[in-house]
Structure formats: C-alpha cells, structure tokens
FIVEXDREN-495992 format. One record per residue (C-alpha): residue number from 1; residue in one letter; x, y, z. Coordinates in pm, whole numbers, plus 50000, padded with zeros to 5 digits. Layout:
{site NUM, a, {X, Y, Z}}
...
END
This chain:
{site 1, m, {56075, 45142, 49736}}
{site 2, r, {56328, 45346, 49542}}
{site 3, c, {56100, 45336, 49239}}
{site 4, l, {55809, 45472, 49436}}
{site 5, l, {56022, 45748, 49580}}
{site 6, s, {56153, 45839, 49234}}
{site 7, l, {55802, 45844, 49095}}
{site 8, l, {55681, 46077, 49370}}
{site 9, l, {55976, 46311, 49313}}
{site 10, l, {55907, 46319, 48940}}
{site 11, m, {55538, 46396, 48999}}
{site 12, a, {55624, 46679, 49239}}
{site 13, a, {55873, 46826, 48991}}
{site 14, a, {55613, 46807, 48712}}
{site 15, r, {55357, 46988, 48926}}
{site 16, a, {55607, 47259, 49013}}
{site 17, a, {55701, 47305, 48647}}
{site 18, t, {55335, 47328, 48544}}
{site 19, a, {55265, 47588, 48814}}
{site 20, a, {55571, 47793, 48712}}
{site 21, a, {55466, 47783, 48346}}
{site 22, a, {55113, 47893, 48432}}
{site 23, a, {55245, 48184, 48638}}
{site 24, a, {55475, 48293, 48354}}
{site 25, a, {55201, 48272, 48088}}
{site 26, p, {55043, 48598, 47982}}
{site 27, q, {54723, 48672, 48171}}
{site 28, p, {54403, 48761, 47985}}
{site 29, p, {54319, 49128, 47996}}
{site 30, a, {54118, 49232, 48300}}
{site 31, t, {53755, 49297, 48232}}
{site 32, p, {53629, 49638, 48332}}
{site 33, a, {53448, 49642, 48661}}
{site 34, t, {53072, 49641, 48639}}
{site 35, p, {52960, 49996, 48700}}
{site 36, p, {52745, 50048, 49008}}
{site 37, p, {52371, 50067, 48943}}
{site 38, k, {52249, 50412, 48862}}
{site 39, a, {52085, 50586, 49152}}
{site 40, t, {51714, 50627, 49105}}
{site 41, t, {51543, 50930, 49233}}
{site 42, t, {51234, 50857, 49431}}
{site 43, a, {51005, 51106, 49586}}
{site 44, p, {51039, 51128, 49961}}
{site 45, s, {50771, 50960, 50164}}
{site 46, p, {50500, 51185, 50299}}
{site 47, t, {50555, 51296, 50656}}
{site 48, a, {50380, 51116, 50940}}
{site 49, d, {50180, 51434, 51010}}
{site 50, a, {50069, 51451, 50646}}
{site 51, m, {49952, 51088, 50653}}
{site 52, q, {49766, 51144, 50983}}
{site 53, a, {49595, 51450, 50832}}
{site 54, a, {49496, 51255, 50519}}
{site 55, v, {49344, 50974, 50730}}
{site 56, r, {49143, 51224, 50936}}
{site 57, a, {49026, 51402, 50620}}
{site 58, y, {48926, 51068, 50466}}
{site 59, f, {48675, 51008, 50747}}
{site 60, e, {48571, 51370, 50810}}
{site 61, s, {48498, 51452, 50445}}
{site 62, q, {48265, 51153, 50417}}
{site 63, s, {48091, 51231, 50745}}
{site 64, v, {48017, 51592, 50644}}
{site 65, r, {47936, 51482, 50286}}
{site 66, n, {48207, 51694, 50129}}
{site 67, c, {48252, 51463, 49832}}
{site 68, s, {48480, 51694, 49633}}
{site 69, q, {48720, 51712, 49929}}
{site 70, f, {48694, 51335, 49967}}
{site 71, a, {48786, 51282, 49600}}
{site 72, s, {49077, 51526, 49625}}
{site 73, l, {49247, 51300, 49881}}
{site 74, f, {49330, 51036, 49618}}
{site 75, a, {49640, 51017, 49399}}
{site 76, p, {49591, 51015, 49021}}
{site 77, e, {49643, 50636, 49028}}
{site 78, f, {49475, 50467, 49323}}
{site 79, e, {49281, 50163, 49440}}
{site 80, l, {48989, 50165, 49680}}
{site 81, i, {48903, 49814, 49798}}
{site 82, d, {48617, 49840, 50043}}
{site 83, p, {48553, 49584, 50180}}
{site 84, v, {48852, 49361, 50122}}
{site 85, g, {48772, 49105, 49854}}
{site 86, s, {48552, 49339, 49653}}
{site 87, p, {48669, 49459, 49312}}
{site 88, p, {48899, 49763, 49336}}
{site 89, v, {48759, 50101, 49241}}
{site 90, t, {49015, 50301, 49043}}
{site 91, n, {48797, 50571, 48888}}
{site 92, l, {48768, 50902, 49073}}
{site 93, t, {48427, 50979, 48921}}
{site 94, v, {48291, 50653, 49065}}
{site 95, v, {48435, 50742, 49406}}
{site 96, q, {48272, 51084, 49403}}
{site 97, q, {47935, 50950, 49277}}
{site 98, s, {47937, 50683, 49545}}
{site 99, c, {48002, 50948, 49810}}
{site 100, v, {47715, 51165, 49680}}
{site 101, g, {47478, 50865, 49658}}
{site 102, g, {47568, 50745, 50005}}
{site 103, g, {47504, 51093, 50143}}
{site 104, k, {47151, 51096, 49997}}
{site 105, a, {47068, 50755, 50142}}
{site 106, f, {47127, 50864, 50503}}
{site 107, q, {46994, 51128, 50741}}
{site 108, y, {47338, 51110, 50893}}
{site 109, l, {47641, 50892, 50840}}
{site 110, y, {47942, 50925, 51070}}
{site 111, l, {48267, 50753, 50989}}
{site 112, q, {48515, 50796, 51271}}
{site 113, p, {48867, 50674, 51327}}
{site 114, v, {48923, 50523, 51669}}
{site 115, g, {49229, 50698, 51803}}
{site 116, t, {49508, 50803, 51573}}
{site 117, a, {49632, 50609, 51275}}
{site 118, k, {49943, 50399, 51316}}
{site 119, v, {50183, 50522, 51047}}
{site 120, w, {50507, 50379, 50914}}
{site 121, a, {50706, 50434, 50594}}
{site 122, s, {50435, 50553, 50355}}
{site 123, a, {50143, 50357, 50499}}
{site 124, a, {49893, 50375, 50783}}
{site 125, a, {49626, 50167, 50955}}
{site 126, v, {49342, 50274, 51179}}
{site 127, d, {49044, 50119, 51355}}
{site 128, f, {48716, 50287, 51265}}
{site 129, f, {48348, 50275, 51337}}
{site 130, v, {48050, 50377, 51128}}
{site 131, q, {47717, 50497, 51259}}
{site 132, g, {47427, 50610, 51047}}
{site 133, l, {47052, 50638, 51005}}
{site 134, s, {46880, 50579, 50673}}
{site 135, a, {46696, 50868, 50507}}
{site 136, d, {46360, 50712, 50593}}
{site 137, g, {46467, 50655, 50957}}
{site 138, k, {46400, 50279, 50940}}
{site 139, c, {46754, 50145, 50939}}
{site 140, k, {47036, 50207, 51182}}
{site 141, l, {47389, 50138, 51074}}
{site 142, h, {47659, 50056, 51326}}
{site 143, f, {47973, 49853, 51260}}
{site 144, a, {48349, 49867, 51303}}
{site 145, g, {48657, 49767, 51111}}
{site 146, i, {49011, 49855, 51014}}
{site 147, d, {49123, 50062, 50716}}
{site 148, t, {49474, 50040, 50575}}
{site 149, f, {49618, 50318, 50363}}
{site 150, e, {49913, 50357, 50129}}
{site 151, f, {50031, 50703, 50031}}
{site 152, v, {50237, 50887, 49774}}
{site 153, t, {50378, 51232, 49817}}
{site 154, g, {50177, 51518, 49673}}
{site 155, a, {50327, 51853, 49575}}
{site 156, s, {50555, 51832, 49881}}
{site 157, s, {50632, 51582, 50155}}
{site 158, s, {50380, 51767, 50370}}
{site 159, e, {50101, 51645, 50137}}
{site 160, a, {49999, 51279, 50142}}
{site 161, l, {49777, 51147, 49863}}
{site 162, i, {49604, 50813, 49904}}
{site 163, s, {49721, 50551, 49655}}
{site 164, k, {49540, 50257, 49816}}
{site 165, v, {49274, 50197, 50078}}
{site 166, v, {49162, 49854, 50193}}
{site 167, g, {48868, 49823, 50432}}
{site 168, y, {48865, 49520, 50661}}
{site 169, y, {48525, 49450, 50815}}
{site 170, n, {48249, 49193, 50801}}
{site 171, a, {48040, 49321, 50508}}
{site 172, s, {47743, 49106, 50612}}
{site 173, i, {47689, 49329, 50919}}
{site 174, p, {47600, 49652, 50732}}
{site 175, q, {47416, 49448, 50465}}
{site 176, h, {47198, 49289, 50733}}
{site 177, q, {47141, 49623, 50910}}
{site 178, m, {47034, 49795, 50587}}
{site 179, q, {46825, 49504, 50453}}
{site 180, p, {46487, 49651, 50564}}
{site 181, c, {46564, 49969, 50365}}
{site 182, s, {46696, 49802, 50049}}
{site 183, g, {46346, 49765, 49899}}
{site 184, s, {46279, 50138, 49927}}
{site 185, g, {46508, 50215, 49631}}
{site 186, m, {46743, 50407, 49860}}
{site 187, l, {47021, 50153, 49889}}
END
C-alpha cells in the first residue's frame, strides 16, 4: 500500500513539475488578428413605390403597345422567362421586337395586374390576367397567372429596373386559345 501511495505522489509531483515548466517556457509570438472583411458597397434596394411603379408600367406599356417604354424598364443585364421553363430572353432587341410583333397580332391585348404587387427586399410578385382578340377577330385570349420580378436600382433608389421576370401560368391555355389563328401567319 505504501508503494502505491508513493507512486501516486511521484506521479502528481511529475505532473506539477511539467505544468510549471510549460508555464515558464517562452510562448510563441502572437499572430496578428485576422482583419475584418472589407465592407462592400452595394447599391440600395429600390423603394417599394419604385418597384410598384415598375410593375404597373410593365403591364401598361404592353397593353398600350408602347414597346420602347416597355424595353426601358429592363436593367442592362436581365432575364425574361415567360412562361417558366422556357429559355430566358436576355437581349433587349428581342424583347422589343416581340412586343412589336405581339401588338400587330392583336386588335387589342390587355395585360392587367390583379391588385397591387406584393413587394419585399428588391423583388415583387403579382397575379395578372391577359385578355385579347386576334387581329382577324377569330381568336379570343383569356388566361391568368403570376409574374415574379427582381429589381436593381436605377439612377436613384426611386428608380427600379427589372433584372428578372418569371411568368407562371399554364402555357397550353393561350396556345389552345390561339390555335385557330396560328395558320393565318399572324402567330
């Protein structure tokens, strides 16, 4: 028993000596603190009023066939995916030509938001409906969906430019409604 007690005392003394030696040993130099990440400057999000105005102008400019105003709503880099699943359009000339061509194919074409857009951060979503009559009067167009928008700030936070639009609707509905007119070379 005395041997065991002696052994335990020796082990405790050795541990204490090792700890004292480690505390007395010179410490490695402290490494400099990692500097905080540099602050990035980001443009402020467009205001809610600016996004609401851009959504209204998106629909109104198409309905009144003001294709240059319609094209001016888009940021220099944008995506237009309409309907969802279709290849994105990223060329402003294509957007404007599509607007002009669509205007010629219809006696009237009304695109209307239903209520006001729901906006948050730099995005918005709105229910919409479309109503139209083909140029030859044979085909009536009537369907509904949801458009989502993403925005970037224009010259000021009171200007919202569209960086992305995605249209959610059943594309087979307008295709079916316009089928009788597709052979006329209009659509």
